[in-house]
C-alpha positions in Angstrom: 191.5 234.4 389.0 190.7 232.3 385.7 186.8 232.4 385.1 185.5 229.6 382.6 182.4 230.8 380.8 180.2 228.3 378.8 177.0 229.1 376.9 173.8 227.1 377.5 171.7 227.6 374.3 168.0 227.2 374.1 167.0 223.8 372.6 164.1 223.5 370.2 162.1 220.5 369.2 161.6 221.5 365.3 159.3 218.6 365.3 158.2 215.8 368.0 156.5 212.7 367.5 155.4 210.3 370.3 156.0 206.9 368.9 154.8 204.8 371.8 154.8 204.0 375.5 157.3 201.7 377.3 156.4 199.2 379.9 158.0 201.4 382.4 155.5 204.2 381.6 157.8 206.4 379.7 157.2 207.6 376.2 159.5 207.0 373.1 160.1 210.0 370.9 161.2 210.8 367.6 162.2 214.6 367.6 164.6 216.9 365.6 166.7 218.9 368.2 168.8 221.8 367.0 170.1 224.8 369.4 169.4 228.5 369.1 171.7 231.4 369.5 169.9 232.8 372.6 170.3 231.0 376.2 171.6 231.0 379.7 175.3 231.2 380.7 177.5 229.3 383.1 180.5 230.9 384.9 183.0 228.9 386.9 185.7 229.9 389.1 187.8 228.3 391.9 186.7 228.4 395.7 187.6 226.8 398.9 184.0 225.1 398.8 181.2 224.5 396.4 178.9 227.4 396.0 176.2 227.8 393.6 174.5 231.1 392.6 171.7 232.2 390.1 171.2 235.7 388.7 169.6 237.2 385.6 166.2 238.3 384.5 164.7 234.8 384.9 166.3 234.0 388.4 163.5 234.8 390.6 161.4 232.1 389.8 164.3 229.4 391.1 165.0 231.5 394.2 162.5 229.1 396.2 164.1 225.9 394.9 166.5 224.2 397.1 170.0 224.1 395.6 170.7 220.4 395.7 167.5 219.9 393.6 169.0 222.0 390.8 169.8 220.2 387.8 173.2 221.9 387.6 174.2 221.1 390.9 173.3 217.2 390.5 175.0 217.1 387.2 178.6 218.4 388.5 178.1 216.5 391.5 177.7 213.3 389.4 180.9 214.3 387.5 182.7 214.8 390.7 181.7 211.5 392.1 182.9 209.8 388.7 186.3 211.6 388.4 187.0 211.4 392.0 187.5 215.2 392.6 186.0 217.3 395.3 183.9 220.5 394.2 186.1 223.3 395.0 184.4 225.5 392.8 181.7 228.5 392.6 179.2 228.3 389.8 177.0 231.2 388.6 174.1 230.6 386.5 172.9 233.6 384.7 169.1 232.6 383.9 167.8 234.4 380.6 165.4 231.6 379.5 162.0 231.2 381.4 161.4 228.0 383.6 159.6 224.9 382.6 159.4 226.3 379.3 160.1 223.5 376.8 163.4 224.9 375.5 165.6 222.6 377.7 166.7 225.4 379.8 167.6 223.1 382.8 169.3 220.6 380.8 171.3 222.9 378.7 172.3 224.6 382.0 173.5 221.3 383.4 175.4 220.4 379.9 177.1 223.9 380.1 178.2 223.2 383.6 179.5 220.0 382.8 181.6 221.4 380.0 183.1 224.0 382.3 184.1 221.6 384.9 185.5 219.4 382.3 187.8 222.3 381.1 188.7 223.3 384.6 189.6 219.7 385.4 191.5 219.2 382.0 189.1 216.6 380.8 188.6 215.8 377.1 185.2 216.9 375.9 184.6 213.4 374.7 185.4 211.6 378.1 183.0 209.0 378.5 182.6 210.2 382.3 181.4 213.3 381.1 178.7 211.6 379.0 177.9 209.1 382.0 177.5 212.1 384.3 175.1 213.5 381.9 172.9 210.5 381.5 172.4 210.2 385.0 170.0 213.3 384.6 167.6 212.6 381.6 168.0 212.2 378.0 168.3 215.9 377.0 171.4 216.6 379.0 173.5 214.3 376.7 172.2 215.9 373.8 172.8 219.4 375.1 176.6 218.7 375.9 177.3 218.4 372.1 175.2 221.5 371.0 174.7 219.9 367.7 171.7 218.8 365.7 170.3 215.7 367.0 167.3 213.2 367.0 166.2 212.1 370.2 164.8 208.4 369.7 163.3 205.5 371.4 166.8 204.2 371.9 168.6 207.5 372.8 170.0 210.0 370.6 171.4 209.9 367.1 173.0 212.5 364.8 170.9 214.5 362.8 171.6 216.2 359.2 172.9 219.7 358.9 170.5 222.5 358.9 170.4 225.7 356.9 170.3 228.8 359.0 166.9 230.1 359.6 165.7 233.1 361.7 163.3 232.5 364.8 161.3 234.2 367.0 160.7 232.6 370.5 157.7 233.2 372.6 156.6 232.1 376.0 153.5 233.5 378.2 155.8 233.7 381.2 153.9 230.8 382.9 155.7 227.5 383.5 154.2 224.2 382.4 155.7 221.0 383.8 156.7 218.4 381.5 155.1 215.5 383.4 151.7 217.2 383.3 151.7 217.5 379.8 152.4 213.7 379.2 150.0 212.9 381.8 147.3 214.8 379.8 148.8 213.0 376.4 148.2 209.5 378.1 145.0 210.2 379.8 143.6 212.1 377.0 143.9 209.0 374.5 146.0 211.0 372.0 147.3 208.9 369.0 150.9 208.0 368.6 152.9 209.0 365.6 155.3 207.4 363.3 159.2 208.0 363.3 159.9 210.7 360.6 163.4 211.4 360.2 164.6 213.8 357.5 165.5 211.6 354.3 168.5 214.3 353.8 169.8 217.7 354.8 167.3 220.6 353.7 169.0 222.4 351.1 167.5 225.8 352.2 165.2 227.3 354.5 162.0 226.5 352.3 163.1 222.7 352.0 163.3 222.8 355.7 159.8 224.2 356.3 158.4 221.9 353.8 160.0 218.8 355.7 158.7 220.6 359.1 155.1 221.0 357.8 154.9 217.2 357.2 155.8 216.7 360.7 154.0 217.7 363.9 154.4 218.3 367.8 152.2 215.6 369.4 152.2 217.2 372.7 150.8 220.7 371.3 147.4 219.7 371.7 147.6 218.2 375.4 149.7 221.3 376.3 147.1 223.6 374.8 144.5 222.1 377.1 146.5 222.7 380.0 147.4 226.3 379.0 145.2 227.6 376.3 147.4 230.8 376.1 149.7 228.5 373.9 147.0 228.6 371.2 147.0 232.3 371.3 150.6 232.5 370.9 150.5 230.1 367.8 147.9 232.3 366.3 149.7 235.4 367.1 152.8 234.0 365.3 150.9 233.0 362.4 149.6 236.3 361.8 153.0 238.1 361.8 154.2 239.0 358.2 156.2 236.4 356.5 156.0 233.9 359.3 156.8 230.6 357.6 156.0 228.3 360.4 154.7 228.3 363.8 155.1 225.7 366.4 155.5 224.7 369.9 158.7 223.3 371.3 158.9 220.2 373.6 156.0 219.9 376.3 155.7 223.8 375.9 154.8 226.7 376.9 157.5 228.3 374.4 156.5 228.4 370.9 158.6 229.5 367.9 158.2 231.0 364.5 160.3 230.5 361.6 161.4 233.4 359.2 163.4 233.8 356.2 165.2 237.1 357.4 166.5 238.7 360.5 164.3 241.8 359.5 161.1 239.8 359.7 161.7 238.5 363.2 162.5 242.1 364.2 159.2 243.3 363.0 157.4 240.3 364.3 159.0 240.9 367.9 158.1 244.6 367.8 154.5 243.8 367.0 154.0 241.1 369.4 155.9 243.0 372.3 153.4 246.0 371.6 150.4 243.7 371.8 151.3 241.5 374.5 153.8 243.0 377.0 153.5 240.3 379.6 155.0 237.7 377.2 158.7 236.8 376.9 159.8 237.2 373.4 163.3 236.9 372.0 164.5 236.9 368.4 167.2 234.7 367.4 168.7 232.1 364.7 169.6 228.6 364.3 171.6 226.4 364.2 174.2 227.9 366.7 177.2 229.1 364.8 174.9 229.1 361.7 
């Protein structure tokens, strides 16, 4: 029996500017997205009926969720509808990333499931039906389909420049922070919008990337920290680790990341934080994927 496996990498918002709010209530973004070499995994195998299972170290928090409410299930159901095929498959999601953590776990999982199903059905990975299915389930899923540096914009997505390899430490307080609550806090708190700030060119090295990111920010940091003060503690802890070049929250939180020049710096920082904060989820990695 052939098993198709797809990696679902963590998605990091290296900066995130809220540029405005539309008439429908949703916010317009300008955000540089890159993917790290840590994430969840999808396995697909043939079955006589549709089955979906979740395993892995972070699976327990999804155990009480209705299966038909999972983004993976919704995405593959959409593709089956568009292609006109029955879902005679078994999907296994290995959940390694924290839930509702601002690193695109659910969207990346859905995208990985779509890629696996496309391979199983012998669809080209640029088949428009694949992207149509992804687009039904939010702006992040189409971005995660490509696993490529991208900009999230007011009008959709756009290709982003090449990035140098940079070593990353991801830290989450092991608490979920729902995205809608953070946006509501941003809206109700009277936080200011920021202008678009795309990079003028591809950074030549890590230091040029860091300088560019320091000139930008994550506009959701303050509202997220207001809802979950531990986020501020994580940023402080990352900044105190030796040779941390930049510490920032990803997406709507609560996961934060530290950027470092070397993998050894990440290893030392992870060891320090694991000893001091044993309840935190901590993972060393790098970006971009394949870098």
